[in-house]
C-alpha positions in Angstrom: 15.3 41.8 245.4 18.8 43.7 244.6 22.2 42.7 246.3 23.3 44.6 248.6 26.3 47.0 247.7 26.9 47.7 251.2 28.0 45.5 254.4 28.2 44.7 258.0 30.9 46.6 259.5 31.1 49.3 256.3 31.0 52.9 258.4 28.6 54.9 255.8 27.3 58.6 255.6 23.8 59.7 254.5 23.8 61.5 251.3 21.9 63.8 251.7 21.7 64.8 255.7 24.7 65.0 257.8 24.7 62.1 259.7 26.8 59.0 259.1 27.4 55.6 261.3 28.4 52.1 261.1 25.6 49.0 259.0 25.0 46.5 262.3 21.5 44.7 260.1 20.7 45.0 255.8 17.1 44.0 255.8 16.6 42.9 251.9 13.6 45.1 251.0 12.1 47.6 253.3 11.2 46.0 256.1 10.0 49.1 258.8 6.4 50.4 259.7 4.1 51.5 256.7 3.7 54.8 259.6 7.7 55.8 259.0 7.2 55.1 256.1 4.6 57.5 255.4 6.7 60.4 257.7 8.9 60.4 254.4 8.5 63.5 252.8 7.1 62.3 248.8 9.6 63.6 246.9 12.1 62.0 248.7 10.6 59.6 250.1 13.2 55.8 248.7 11.2 52.8 247.0 11.1 49.6 249.3 12.3 47.4 246.9 16.0 48.0 247.1 17.7 47.1 250.5 17.2 49.4 254.0 20.1 49.3 256.0 20.1 49.4 260.2 22.9 51.8 261.3 24.3 52.9 264.8 24.7 56.4 263.4 25.7 59.9 265.0 25.8 63.5 264.1 27.1 66.4 265.4 24.8 66.2 268.5 23.9 62.6 269.6 24.2 59.1 268.4 20.8 56.8 267.5 20.3 54.0 264.9 18.7 54.8 261.8 17.4 52.8 259.4 18.1 53.9 255.8 17.5 53.1 252.0 20.3 51.9 249.8 20.3 54.8 247.6 20.9 57.7 250.1 24.3 56.4 251.4 27.3 56.3 250.7 30.9 54.8 251.7 32.3 57.0 254.3 36.3 57.0 253.5 36.9 59.6 256.3 38.8 57.3 258.3 37.3 58.5 261.5 36.2 56.5 264.1 32.6 55.9 264.8 32.0 57.1 269.0 28.4 55.3 268.9 28.5 54.1 272.5 26.8 50.0 271.5 30.0 49.8 269.1 31.7 47.1 271.8 28.6 45.3 272.1 28.2 44.8 268.8 32.1 44.9 266.6 36.0 44.7 267.0 37.5 47.6 266.0 40.9 45.7 263.9 44.5 47.4 264.2 43.6 49.1 260.3 40.9 50.9 261.7 37.7 48.8 259.9 35.3 47.1 262.0 34.1 43.7 262.4 31.1 42.4 263.9 31.2 40.1 266.8 28.6 37.8 266.2 27.4 37.1 263.1 23.2 37.7 262.2 20.7 35.5 260.4 17.5 36.2 259.6 
């Protein structure tokens, strides 16, 4: 099992699609439904044996929850704040613009 490259509170962006978000949970390997997995086109379907991240995500139109494989994430270095409405429930924004979890979540 791989060690997660990204951490809770980190802002990331998708490698292929135009969205970004804050990580609020990490699964050490795929833990979503088989139906969800099969809905991903085979040519871009990620391997299940890598960390998957739960994001408070946003694109230019809306905010939502996303579930993304590690291979499809990159660190977001824009410094732009994330506007997702659930941020205040889970995170405190630090003076340097980072997001610190309010609670420690354990599996």
